[in-house]
DOLUMRO-205630 format. One record per residue: residue number from 1; residue in one letter; chain; x, z, y of N, C-alpha, C, O in turn. Coordinates in steps of 0.05 Angstrom, whole numbers. Example, Ala and Ser with C-alpha at 12.3 -4.5 7.8 and 13.67 -1.06 7.14 Angstrom:
NODE   dokol   roba   guvex     n.c1     n.c3     n.c2    ca.c1    ca.c3    ca.c2     c.c1     c.c3     c.c2     o.c1     o.c3     o.c2
NODE       1      A       A      264      156     -114      246      156      -90      264      156      -66      285      169      -66
NODE       2      S       A      257      142      -45      273      143      -21      258      157        1      268      161       23
This chain:
NODE   dokol   roba   guvex     n.c1     n.c3     n.c2    ca.c1    ca.c3    ca.c2     c.c1     c.c3     c.c2     o.c1     o.c3     o.c2
NODE       1      X       A     1883     1925     1937     1875     1936     1913     1902     1919     1897     1911     1897     1901
NODE       2      X       A     1910     1941     1878     1933     1927     1860     1925     1922     1835     1914     1939     1822
NODE       3      X       A     1930     1896     1826     1930     1885     1801     1943     1897     1780     1965     1908     1783
NODE       4      X       A     1928     1896     1755     1953     1913     1731     1946     1894     1714     1929     1877     1718
NODE       5      X       A     1960     1897     1689     1956     1879     1663     1933     1885     1650     1927     1908     1651
NODE       6      X       A     1913     1864     1632     1894     1872     1622     1892     1857     1598     1911     1843     1589
NODE       7      X       A     1872     1860     1587     1857     1842     1559     1831     1827     1570     1810     1834     1581
NODE       8      X       A     1839     1805     1563     1811     1782     1568     1798     1778     1544     1815     1775     1526
NODE       9      X       A     1774     1776     1538     1755     1776     1515     1752     1744     1512     1743     1731     1531
NODE      10      X       A     1758     1735     1490     1751     1702     1488     1728     1708     1468     1718     1730     1465
NODE      11      X       A     1720     1680     1452     1700     1681     1437     1713     1680     1410     1701     1686     1389
NODE      12      X       A     1734     1674     1410     1751     1675     1385     1767     1702     1375     1767     1713     1353
NODE      13      X       A     1785     1708     1402     1795     1735     1395     1802     1740     1425     1794     1729     1445
NODE      14      X       A     1824     1763     1421     1824     1778     1447     1853     1764     1458     1873     1764     1442
NODE      15      X       A     1855     1753     1481     1876     1751     1490     1895     1760     1508     1889     1761     1531
NODE      16      X       A     1913     1766     1503     1931     1783     1531     1945     1761     1549     1956     1740     1546
NODE      17      X       A     1935     1782     1577     1938     1768     1596     1963     1784     1603     1969     1807     1599
NODE      18      X       A     1981     1753     1620     2009     1771     1623     2005     1796     1651     1992     1790     1672
NODE      19      X       A     2017     1819     1647     2012     1830     1665     2027     1824     1702     2049     1816     1709
NODE      20      X       A     2008     1830     1714     2012     1821     1745     2036     1824     1764     2056     1832     1753
NODE      21      X       A     2036     1822     1781     2060     1843     1799     2040     1857     1815     2022     1847     1829
NODE      22      X       A     2049     1886     1809     2031     1904     1830     2045     1902     1861     2067     1902     1871
NODE      23      X       A     2019     1901     1871     2018     1906     1903     2009     1879     1918     2011     1874     1942
NODE      24      X       A     1998     1860     1896     1992     1828     1901     1960     1842     1919     1947     1862     1911
NODE      25      X       A     1951     1827     1943     1926     1830     1953     1911     1812     1939     1922     1794     1926
NODE      26      X       A     1881     1817     1941     1860     1795     1938     1842     1797     1951     1835     1819     1959
NODE      27      X       A     1829     1775     1957     1807     1772     1977     1786     1753     1956     1793     1732     1944
NODE      28      X       A     1763     1765     1956     1741     1754     1937     1724     1735     1964     1719     1739     1988
NODE      29      X       A     1721     1716     1949     1712     1683     1960     1695     1667     1946     1701     1647     1933
NODE      30      X       A     1671     1681     1949     1643     1680     1929     1647     1686     1902     1644     1711     1900
NODE      31      X       A     1653     1675     1880     1651     1685     1862     1680     1676     1847     1679     1661     1827
NODE      32      X       A     1707     1686     1857     1731     1677     1853     1752     1689     1869     1746     1696     1892
NODE      33      X       A     1777     1693     1861     1796     1706     1880     1813     1700     1892     1825     1684     1878
NODE      34      X       A     1828     1704     1917     1843     1687     1936     1867     1708     1936     1864     1729     1949
NODE      35      X       A     1893     1706     1922     1911     1720     1925     1938     1715     1944     1948     1693     1948
NODE      36      X       A     1949     1747     1957     1968     1738     1972     1990     1757     1973     1986     1772     1954
NODE      37      X       A     2009     1764     1983     2030     1780     1977     2018     1807     1979     2025     1821     1960
NODE      38      X       A     2000     1821     1996     2001     1852     1996     2026     1861     2001     2043     1848     2014
NODE      39      X       A     2031     1889     1988     2053     1901     1993     2077     1898     1969     2097     1911     1963
NODE      40      X       A     2064     1871     1955     2090     1867     1925     2115     1865     1940     2118     1860     1964
NODE      41      X       A     2133     1868     1922     2162     1859     1935     2182     1852     1907     2207     1853     1907
NODE      42      X       A     2169     1848     1892     2184     1842     1864     2198     1820     1866     2191     1805     1884
NODE      43      X       A     2216     1815     1853     2228     1792     1860     2218     1769     1843     2220     1745     1851
NODE      44      X       A     2207     1775     1819     2190     1754     1794     2165     1765     1799     2158     1787     1791
NODE      45      X       A     2148     1742     1816     2115     1745     1819     2104     1729     1794     2109     1706     1786
NODE      46      X       A     2087     1751     1784     2064     1737     1767     2038     1744     1776     2030     1767     1780
NODE      47      X       A     2027     1723     1779     1999     1717     1794     1973     1719     1770     1974     1701     1753
NODE      48      X       A     1956     1734     1768     1945     1738     1750     1925     1716     1750     1925     1700     1768
NODE      49      X       A     1906     1713     1729     1892     1696     1722     1863     1710     1729     1846     1694     1736
NODE      50      X       A     1857     1733     1728     1827     1744     1727     1838     1769     1750     1862     1775     1755
NODE      51      X       A     1823     1775     1757     1824     1804     1776     1792     1818     1774     1770     1809     1777
NODE      52      X       A     1798     1837     1769     1771     1849     1765     1752     1842     1750     1732     1856     1750
NODE      53      X       A     1753     1819     1731     1741     1806     1715     1728     1775     1730     1711     1760     1721
NODE      54      X       A     1741     1774     1751     1737     1742     1758     1760     1728     1770     1780     1738     1782
NODE      55      X       A     1757     1708     1767     1785     1693     1768     1800     1682     1793     1790     1675     1814
NODE      56      X       A     1824     1682     1786     1834     1682     1805     1845     1652     1811     1866     1645     1801
NODE      57      X       A     1828     1632     1831     1837     1614     1833     1850     1593     1859     1853     1569     1861
NODE      58      X       A     1854     1620     1877     1874     1602     1900     1892     1623     1915     1888     1646     1922
NODE      59      X       A     1916     1604     1919     1937     1619     1934     1934     1627     1962     1929     1605     1973
NODE      60      X       A     1934     1641     1976     1926     1641     1998     1941     1620     2022     1959     1606     2012
NODE      61      X       A     1936     1616     2046     1949     1599     2062     1967     1619     2073     1959     1639     2085
NODE      62      X       A     1998     1614     2070     2015     1628     2083     2014     1657     2064     2024     1679     2069
NODE      63      X       A     2004     1651     2048     1995     1678     2024     2018     1690     2016     2018     1715     2012
NODE      64      X       A     2042     1673     2013     2073     1696     2004     2100     1683     2020     2122     1686     2012
NODE      65      X       A     2092     1666     2049     2114     1662     2068     2131     1677     2069     2126     1701     2063
NODE      66      X       A     2154     1670     2076     2174     1698     2083     2183     1724     2067     2192     1746     2072
NODE      67      X       A     2174     1710     2044     2173     1733     2016     2205     1730     2007     2209     1721     1984
NODE      68      X       A     2227     1736     2024     2245     1726     2017     2262     1737     1991     2279     1722     1982
NODE      69      X       A     2258     1761     1981     2270     1772     1956     2258     1758     1932     2266     1764     1909
NODE      70      X       A     2239     1741     1937     2225     1727     1911     2236     1704     1900     2236     1684     1914
NODE      71      X       A     2248     1705     1871     2261     1690     1863     2248     1667     1842     2257     1644     1836
NODE      72      X       A     2221     1684     1831     2203     1667     1819     2176     1670     1814     2166     1693     1811
NODE      73      X       A     2159     1644     1814     2128     1652     1816     2118     1641     1784     2133     1625     1772
NODE      74      X       A     2101     1649     1775     2089     1642     1759     2060     1644     1758     2045     1663     1754
NODE      75      X       A     2055     1617     1762     2022     1605     1776     2005     1597     1751     2012     1577     1738
NODE      76      X       A     1980     1614     1743     1967     1612     1721     1950     1592     1719     1941     1584     1741
NODE      77      X       A     1942     1581     1700     1920     1562     1695     1895     1562     1709     1879     1544     1711
NODE      78      X       A     1892     1589     1718     1858     1588     1735     1859     1580     1761     1838     1574     1773
NODE      79      X       A     1888     1578     1776     1897     1577     1805     1883     1539     1803     1889     1524     1785
NODE      80      X       A     1870     1533     1821     1866     1502     1826     1875     1496     1858     1872     1474     1867
NODE      81      X       A     1884     1516     1874     1881     1510     1898     1911     1527     1913     1910     1551     1914
NODE      82      X       A     1928     1518     1920     1948     1536     1933     1957     1520     1963     1968     1499     1967
NODE      83      X       A     1945     1542     1983     1946     1538     2010     1977     1536     2032     1999     1548     2031
NODE      84      X       A     1965     1515     2051     1984     1508     2062     2003     1527     2071     1995     1547     2083
NODE      85      X       A     2031     1522     2068     2050     1546     2075     2049     1573     2060     2057     1595     2067
NODE      86      X       A     2037     1566     2035     2031     1586     2017     2064     1602     2014     2066     1624     2024
NODE      87      X       A     2090     1589     2001     2112     1600     2003     2132     1588     2022     2155     1586     2015
NODE      88      X       A     2127     1582     2038     2135     1576     2074     2160     1596     2076     2157     1620     2080
NODE      89      X       A     2186     1582     2072     2205     1606     2090     2211     1629     2067     2218     1651     2074
NODE      90      X       A     2207     1621     2039     2214     1638     2016     2244     1627     2003     2247     1612     1984
NODE      91      X       A     2261     1637     2017     2285     1627     2018     2302     1625     1983     2316     1608     1972
NODE      92      X       A     2290     1657     1975     2307     1659     1954     2295     1647     1929     2306     1649     1907
NODE      93      X       A     2264     1631     1936     2253     1624     1909     2269     1594     1897     2269     1573     1910
NODE      94      X       A     2279     1598     1872     2293     1586     1859     2273     1579     1830     2282     1560     1817
NODE      95      X       A     2255     1586     1822     2242     1580     1804     2206     1582     1806     2194     1600     1817
NODE      96      X       A     2194     1557     1792     2168     1561     1803     2151     1552     1773     2161     1531     1766
NODE      97      X       A     2128     1562     1752     2117     1554     1729     2091     1558     1733     2078     1578     1733
NODE      98      X       A     2084     1533     1737     2062     1514     1726     2051     1522     1708     2064     1521     1687
NODE      99      X       A     2031     1530     1707     2015     1535     1668     1989     1511     1667     1977     1503     1647
NODE     100      X       A     1984     1501     1697     1967     1473     1694     1969     1456     1705     1987     1458     1722
NODE     101      X       A     1954     1430     1706     1961     1410     1720     1938     1410     1739     1921     1428     1736
NODE     102      X       A     1936     1398     1753     1916     1385     1773     1910     1413     1798     1890     1421     1810
NODE     103      X       A     1939     1420     1798     1924     1445     1828     1925     1423     1852     1937     1401     1850
NODE     104      X       A     1915     1429     1869     1915     1423     1895     1932     1434     1913     1924     1451     1928
NODE     105      X       A     1956     1427     1915     1973     1441     1928     1975     1425     1956     1974     1400     1955
NODE     106      X       A     1978     1437     1981     1984     1430     2012     2003     1425     2015     2021     1438     2003
NODE     107      X       A     2008     1404     2032     2036     1397     2038     2050     1422     2050     2034     1437     2060
NODE     108      X       A     2070     1429     2050     2088     1452     2060     2080     1474     2043     2091     1495     2046
NODE     109      X       A     2065     1472     2028     2061     1495     2009     2092     1518     2000     2096     1542     1999
NODE     110      X       A     2109     1491     1995     2137     1507     1980     2155     1493     2003     2148     1476     2020
NODE     111      X       A     2179     1506     2000     2205     1496     2003     2216     1471     1988     2218     1474     1963
NODE     112      X       A     2222     1451     1995     2242     1430     1996     2222     1406     1977     2198     1408     1983
NODE     113      X       A     2226     1391     1961     2200     1367     1951     2186     1377     1924     2180     1361     1906
NODE     114      X       A     2181     1405     1924     2164     1405     1897     2138     1402     1911     2121     1399     1894
NODE     115      X       A     2131     1402     1928     2105     1390     1932     2099     1364     1926     2077     1356     1920
NODE     116      X       A     2124     1348     1927     2116     1321     1915     2128     1310     1881     2126     1288     1871
NODE     117      X       A     2140     1337     1869     2147     1330     1839     2134     1341     1822     2134     1331     1800
NODE     118      X       A     2116     1367     1827     2091     1370     1813     2073     1350     1802     2073     1346     1778
NODE     119      X       A     2054     1333     1822     2036     1324     1814     2048     1302     1787     2034     1298     1768
NODE     120      X       A     2071     1291     1790     2084     1275     1771     2086     1294     1749     2070     1290     1731
NODE     121      X       A     2105     1317     1744     2115     1329     1730     2093     1353     1714     2097     1365     1693
NODE     122      X       A     2078     1353     1726     2053     1376     1715     2058     1402     1704     2068     1416     1721
NODE     123      X       A     2056     1413     1685     2058     1440     1671     2087     1439     1669     2099     1420     1659
NODE     124      X       A     2104     1471     1682     2122     1465     1661     2141     1484     1685     2129     1491     1705
NODE     125      X       A     2162     1489     1682     2185     1506     1698     2196     1490     1724     2203     1468     1715
NODE     126      X       A     2201     1490     1746     2214     1475     1761     2235     1494     1777     2229     1516     1787
NODE     127      X       A     2265     1481     1776     2290     1500     1789     2294     1483     1814     2288     1459     1820
NODE     128      X       A     2306     1503     1826     2330     1487     1851     2349     1511     1860     2342     1535     1859
NODE     129      X       A     2367     1504     1866     2393     1522     1881     2382     1535     1907     2371     1525     1926
NODE     130      X       A     2388     1554     1903     2381     1576     1925     2391     1559     1954     2414     1553     1960
NODE     131      X       A     2360     1554     1973     2367     1543     1998     2364     1513     1992     2355     1501     2011
NODE     132      X       A     2370     1498     1970     2361     1475     1963     2339     1459     1971     2320     1472     1979
NODE     133      X       A     2336     1438     1972     2311     1422     1975     2298     1403     1952     2276     1392     1954
NODE     134      X       A     2312     1402     1936     2306     1386     1905     2306     1405     1887     2324     1420     1879
NODE     135      X       A     2281     1404     1880     2268     1419     1856     2274     1396     1825     2272     1372     1823
NODE     136      X       A     2279     1410     1811     2280     1394     1780     2263     1406     1760     2263     1431     1758
NODE     137      X       A     2248     1389     1741     2235     1405     1719     2250     1409     1698     2264     1392     1689
NODE     138      X       A     2248     1434     1687     2268     1439     1667     2257     1433     1640     2272     1436     1620
């Protein structure tokens, strides 16, 4: 399934959701979606908060591993769990934006020390040099 940007109605107004990256794959788990790379090839990956009317709450185990040309990923506030090795061997990944706090991140989900930095730093964008191990909150 290919996700596209759409509008989500809220009680107060219409909130515009960022267009998601074409080609992402979604697996339905009970009443929410788990997301993985699928056929996506974009350097800048945007994970949607909703897909087909249900929230995207998980990034699958090894879901984006070895996605070498990915340079950035935006993780929406709907995601509550990032699986083991989700971004393993993503050598080009230099920017990760978290839109919420309290995401359960499995050890080894990201290259370098982001697993350790995010819980203390929370919401925001973290950057590192290509191939580097040290992430810094911007």
